[in-house]
N, C-alpha and C positions, 0 to 999 in steps of 0.2 A: 831490739830488746838487748838489754847492757848487759846480760849475764847474771843479773841478781835475781833472786828467788823472791818472787812475792807469796804472802800468806795472807789470807783475809781469814779475818774471824767474825762471825754470823752476830748478828745485832743482838740475838737474844744470849749470845754467849759469852763469859764470863772467865779470866784464868785466876783459880785459887792462886793464891802466892804461896802457900806452904807445899802443896801437892804438885803445883803444874798443872793440873788436870783442869779441863774445861767445862764449867756447871751453867747450869739452864739459871737466866734471871725471873723466870716466871714464876709466881706464885700459885700456889694450889688454888685458890679463889679465882685466877684467870680460869681453868681448867673445869671448876663446878660451873662458873658462870657460862661456860661455852656447851655445856652437856645443857643445861636449864635452857639456852639459846634454840638448841637442838631437838627439842620437846622431851627432853627428860630422858632420853636413851639417846644412844650415839655409838659408830664403831670408832676404833682408835684412829685411825684416818681421817675422818669427820671432825674428829676433834682438833687433831693436830691441823688442819684447814680452818679450822673457825677461830685458832689461837695463833695461828702462824708460824709454827715451831716444825720440828724435824718430827716424823714417826716415834724413831727413837725416845724420844724427849717425852712426847706425849705419854706412851705407855709406860715410861717409867714415874710418871707423876701421877698416873689413873692408878697404877699400881698400889703408890704410896698413899694413896687416897683411899683404896680400896681396905688398905691393912687398918687404915686410920676410920672404918667402919664409916666414912663420908659416901661411898658410892657401893654399888655392887655390880659384879659382872655375870656373865654367861658368856659360853661359846655357843655359837652357832656355825658350823661348817668350819670355814677357815679362819674366821673372824672373832672378835671378841666384842660383846655388847656391853655397854658400860651405862649404869642405870643410875639416878638419884634413888637415894634412898629416901624414905618418907620419914617425915618427921613426927 
């Protein structure tokens, strides 16, 4: 190794020019489709695996969807179950 530091950016992350923060490039629709593919309800980890993102990214996006009344959730033991809301 030549002493240089390698940094890797996950394929789903982009750096915001103004803040320098990494932001996910996943859309809310991808998370809705993931829950739908998982029979309309799924844990955070199941959604993260289906979308191909980190648990933290999935939790953040799912929380945003719940705030927008796109999905609902309930706590079961130490997990959160995300449920598509009926239209």
